[in-house]
N, C-alpha and C positions, 0 to 999 in steps of 0.2 A: 579305170579299173576301181572299184571301191574299195578301202582299210578301213580297219577298224582293230583297235585292242585287245589282244585276249589276259583274259583272266585270270587267276587262281583262286583258288577258295577262298584264300584270306581276301578276297577282290586287290590286290595289286596286280594291276598291269605287268606282264613278264614279254612283252613280245606283241607283234605285229601278225597280222592275215591279210590278203588278199582275196576279195570276193568275187567270183566269176561275176561276170553283165548278165549273160546268159540266165544267171539263176536270181542276181540279188541286184542287178540293175533294168527289170522288164517295165516298161512304161503300161503306168495302168488306164485298165480300161473302165469305169463306173460298170456299166451297161452287162459288161462280160462277168465282173463279178458278182453283180447282185444275181445275174442267170445261175453262177455257182453255185450261189450260198440258198435261192430258191429252191434249186433242183435237189440241193443234200437234204434240207430241212423237209421241203413234201414226199422225199425217199424214206424217213425216218420216222414219218406219220404212223401210228397206231391206229388201227381202226377199232373203239373199242364200242361205238353205239349201237344198238340192234334192235331191231322189233323183229316178231314175230307176224307173220302171215296169216292167215286163214288157212296154210296147208301145214302149218308147221304148229297149230296150237294142239295141247291135246283133247281129245274129244269129238263130238260132231259128229259123229260116224253115223247114225240114227236120225231118222226123219223123227223132226218135233212131235211133228202128227197129220196125218193124211191131208193129202191135197186140199179136200172138197168138205163140206156139209160142217165143218164148225165154226163158220162164220168168221175165222179167222185170216187175216191175208198169209198166201203161200211163203213157208220156209222148209228149207233143205238141210238147215246145219246149222246148230247152237254157235257155231265156231264162226260165224257170219260178222262182218265187221261191224254193222249194223247191233248187233246183241253185244251186251255185258258179258267178260269174258274173252270172247271174241280177238280174232286177229284184227291187227293194225292197216291199215291202206295208207299206203306211199311213204312210210314211217325208215327214217334209217336203218341200212343191212348194214352186215358184216362182207358185203359181196362188194363195195365200193374200193375204189382204186384211184390212189394219191398221187401215185408214182410219176415223177418225170423222167424224162430222158435228155444226157448232155452228153457229148462227144468226150471223148477219153483227153483228145488234145487240148480242148475249152477250159475243161478241169485243170488237166494241170498248169496249162496258162495261169487262169485264176491266182491260184495257190502261188506259184512266182508274182506274180504281184503283188500279192498281199504280203510277201516276204521282201518283197524290194522296197516298197511303204514302212515294213520295220525300220531299213536301213536310212532310206530318205527322211526320217520323223526322230533319227535317233531313239528309236527304241529297243533296240538289237544290244545284247551284250556277247561276247563268246567265251565260253567257260575253256579253261585248259582240258578239263576231266572232270569227272564228276563221280567222287568215290566215298561211301560214308565207310567205316569199320563195323560197324553194329546197325539194328533195327532204334534209331534216336527220333523222333519226330523235334527237338529241339538243336540236334548239328544241324538238320538238314535247313531248318529256320535260318539256324545262323551263319550258313553261308549264303539263304537268300539275302539276309538283312544286309549283308556286305557287297553282296552284289545291287541291291535297289540302291545304295548310297550312290552308285556310279550309274546308274542310269538316272537319277536325279540331277545329278551335277551336269548333265549334258542336257537341262533345263533349265528355260530360266527362270529362277526364284523369284516370285511375289510376294508381298508382304500377305496374302492371303494363301499363300502353302506353307509358309511357316507357319503361320497362327492353327493351321485347318491339319491335322495328319490324315492323307489321302490313303484310301485302301487300298489292299495290295490289288493288281490284276496283271497276275504274269503267267504265260505261258513256260512251260521248260519241255525239252524235246531232247527225248535222250537217244543217241546212236546204237544204242543194246540193252539190251532187261534188263533187270537189277531190283532185285524182290527186294534190298535195303531199302533202295531210295524210293521205288516206290511203296512201301507201307509205311515211309518216315514220313512219305510227304503229301498224305492222300487226307491227314487233319486239318490243313494249312487252309484258310480260311482266302481265297481269291486265289489261291496258286495251284494250277494244273498240271500233271507230267504224263508226257505221251512219249511214245516213242515213235521214231522215227516210222514204219512202216504206217501209223494212223493218223499221219498228218491230215488235216484236211481245213477247208476253206473255213468252214466257224467259228472254228477255235482261234483262227488267226486271227478273226473280227472281232470275236469275242471279248477278248483279253488285249488290254494295252499294249503289256510289254513283253518279248520274248528274250528266251536263253538256249542258246543253242551250244554243244560242245565242239571243242574243235574237231572229234570225230564227226561230229551231222554236219557241219558244215562244207568237209569233204564228201560226203558219202552224198548228201543235197546234190552237189556238182558231177558226179558221177551218174547221177542216178538221171539227171534234167538235161545231160550236157549236149 
């Protein structure tokens, strides 16, 4: 059973927490994680491109000229695809469906694998609680900077890392909804805050570091036990 430190909002270690093997110790399966990622991206895809066929283009109800006797080719409608201003043949339409199905158990398994990978690579920080007294981005940023220092301490520091300041890439998962935290976090570059109900494979893979509150860890273990 893996263990990790619990930190307060000042970045100080205040204790340890045991992490469940069923949630934070799942062996990775790259194929399953990739399948879950592709399915989520496909289901979020919006169909924007749409061209009108001859039945959707306005006008063309009247036959342009009589069938015989004019010397011109037969024409039944001015909205034919071969006419200027006519419909489009084989163009993209809004009826396309890009959605993919994936079993719920497979989706959950992929999320647990992503969480376990964060623990394995020392990319997880557990926060005792996350509370701020007012709507203030500066206060939230100070908390993140102190916790980010602990994340960096876990990594081996090279000369290149000391010279070049790396951009933030942090996902924060809070166990409850809090508007003060939500609005204080939304302007920070490279930091995303989500609730436990919105946990997903894309965010877990996209962001390098993960910050969980102790309450979130307990709820995760209860939810996926």
